[in-house]
N, C-alpha and C positions, 0 to 999 in steps of 0.2 A: 573344318572347321571344319564337318561340313556342313545349307539347305538343307530337310529330311530325306534329304538323298545323298547317301555316298555313290557323289556318282555326280607356194609351198611346196609344191612338187615339183621338179623338175623331170623333164624329158629329154635326154641328150641323144637319143640313138632312134635309130627310124623304128616303128612300133612302140615308141616310149609312152606316148600319150594312153594306147590300150593297156599296157602293162600298169602304167599310173594309175587308171581307172580301176581295175581290179583289184589293186595293193588296198585302194580307199575303201573299196568295198567291206576288204577285210578287217578292214580299221572299226566296223560293226558301229550299231547304232541306227537311228533315222535320221533323215536327211542328208545323206552323205553326200548326196549329190548336190547340193546346197543350191545356188541360184545360177542360171547359166551354163558355161562348161565348168565342170568340177576340176577338171585338169588347169585349166590355165587360170581361173580364180584362185586355185591352190598354187600354184605356180608363182603369181606376181605376188601373192600375199604372204610366201613365205620369206620370199627374196626379200621383202618387205621388212621383215620382221628380223630376218638375220640368220635365220635356222641352218642346221647342216646338212649332211647328206640327202638327197630328196628321195623319193618312194623310188623311182623308177630302178635306181643304183643300188638301192638299198639292200635288196634279194632277201629280206624277212619283213613277215606280216609284224602287225602291232601285238605286243603283250599285251595279256589280260590278266589282271590281279585282282581275284575277291568279283569280277565283274570288271572292274573299272578298266579303261583300253588306255594304253600310251600311245597317242598319236604320233610321237618324236621318235617310234621306233624304225618310223619309214618315213617322217616328213622334216624332220631334224629340231633341234631345242629352238625356245623361243626368249627373248628378253627385251625389254627395254634397252636403249641406247646405255651403256656405261654399265649394266648391271649384268650380275651373273648371269648364264644362258639356263633356262629350267627345261625340263620336260613336261608336255601338254597331255594333261590326263583329261578324258571324256570319263566323267563319273558315273557310275552305275548306280540307279536309284532302287531304293527297295520295291518298287513298280515295275521295276524291268526297265524302264525306259534309259538312253544313253545318247547323246549327242553323237552325229558323226563327226568323224575327223575332220573335212572340210568346212562344217559348221565353226569346228571348234575353233579352228586355225584364223577364219574368218573374222571370229569374235575377239582371238585375242590380238591380232593384228591390229584392228580399227579402237579397240582400246588403250593399245600403247600410245599409237596415233593421236588420242584424245587426253592424256595425259596432261600437256598443259593447261587444259581448262577444266582439268578436274577438281574434285572438291574436297578442301583438307587435307591432313598430312594422312590420311588413309587412301588417298586419292581415287575417292570412290567416281565412277562415271555411271550416270541414271540410264544413258540411252545407247546402247552399243546392238549394232543390226537392225533397229528398229525393237528390239525387245530384253534385251539382257541388261543385268546391271552387274558391273566390274568392282572390285574394290581390293586392295592388299588385305592380307589376313589379320597382321596386325601392323600398328603403326611403323615399326622399325624393321620389319621384314622385307623381303622381296617376293615372296610368293602370292601370288593371286589366284581369288577364287571370284566364279561368275555363277548367275543363276538367274533364270525366268521365274517373274511372279508369277504367283497361281499354277508355277508348275515345278515338277519335279526336275527339270535339266539342270544340271550341273556340270561345271568343268573347272578345272583349276591346273597350277603348273606347282611342279613340285621340283625338289633337288635332284639333280643325276641318278639314276639309279629307280626313280618310279617311288622312292620313298617317302613318304608323308612327312612333312617336318612340324611334327606334332607338339605343341606348347605343353598341355597339363595333362595327359594321359595319365589314368587310377590313381589321380590326386584330389584333396580338400583343399579349396583355397578361400580366403576371407577378401570379398572384392566389394566396391561401390559401382553398381550398374550406373551406366551415363546414357545408355539408347536402345534403340532399336531399330536395325535395318531390314524393314518390311522385305523389300527385294531380295536380299540373301536369306531372308529367315534367320538371321543371328542376333544375338544381342552383344552389345556393347560394354566392355567394364574396365576397370583399374585394380590392382593390387592394390589391397589394404596396406601390404607389409613392403611395398615399393616406394622405398624413400625419396627416391628423385623425383616420383610423379609425371604425370604426363604421357606416361605411356600406356595407349587402348590397345586390348585384344578385342577378339570375336571369335563366338563360339555358338554351335546352333543348340536351342533346346533338343532333347531326345524327345521324340514323340512318346506320350507319356510321361514327359518328368514330372516329378511332385515337387508342388512350391507350397511351403509353410510360412504363413503371417505370425508376428508377434503382436504388430498392434496397427500398422500403416498399409501393408498390403492389400488386407481384406477386413476393414476393419470391425469390431467386435464389441462386444459391452465391456472387453478387462482384456488387458493383455495378456497374452497368452503364450508362456515361453517353459523350454524344460529345465533342466538342473544347470544348465550350462548357458543358459541365457538367450538360445534360438528360439526361434518361433516353431511351433507345434500344430497351430490350428490349419488345417488342411485349405489350401486355395489354389485355385485353376491356375494354370501358367498363361490364359488368357488374362484374368489379374494382373498380373506381373507386368505384359505386353504393355497393356493399356496404362498402367501407372507410368511404366518408360515413354510411351510415346505421349503424354501429357508431360513429359520433361520433369519429371520427380525422379531425382537418385534414389537408388536402393541399397542398402546395405546389407549383404547378405552370407552367409557361407555356401559354397557351392560343393557339390560332388562329381567329378569329370570321371567318366568311363574313358576307356582304351581306344574309343575310336575320335576323342575328343569333343565329344556331345555332353553337356549338362544333363545329368539326372535325377538331382536334387538340388532345391535353393530353400534355404532356411534364412528369413529375415532375421537379421541382429537389432535385438533390443536396444536402443536408446533411449534413457529416459528424459 
């Protein structure tokens, strides 16, 4: 979507373990070594995930786009059984933090293994590797996003080629907010124009996002709306998040930037 943050291995020949370790280091980010032997752990878990060609045979390092690291360039693609293979991306946060590729493979492999016990249609798993939370980015999609609470660490899966499958870049949408995933730092919502109903999306609120109340988001002495019926009383995003945590649905018009981050929320007034 993205968390405030934008942002296995086979060794078949003699000396392959040394080469794989070097390539994992090139994958960038912290915690590259992971726990125990990085090469052994990565090889076992990548095989479980059904990844492609290993690092030792790949011959090229991970590609980096805008700071993000495509771990699949030398560790292979990942995917749950029966679903499309995806590139595994270590997302670069605004503070420069990026998870290492070994940790990324460890996290995504454990997430896929825990899918039968996941919560709801979004397949959310709250405990991965002891600190991560993972879920599908949309209820109907196959892209996965993972984050660490109170941290900028984030990883995700994207379609082949590393292109992120953004849902609403540079658009305005009328939505009903249905909840807030604190661990993923994303709001959940449904499109009011979606007549079929039931399809839920997740997007992050951009740091510094503007929120405007009409009547209930930040209750005032009177209704405060603009000429089009949208809220125009400035109201912090913390108030919006608290309303969603309390289980109160909120109707709003949202503006989304090119990175699929919500920049503006205007409550829709309903008498």
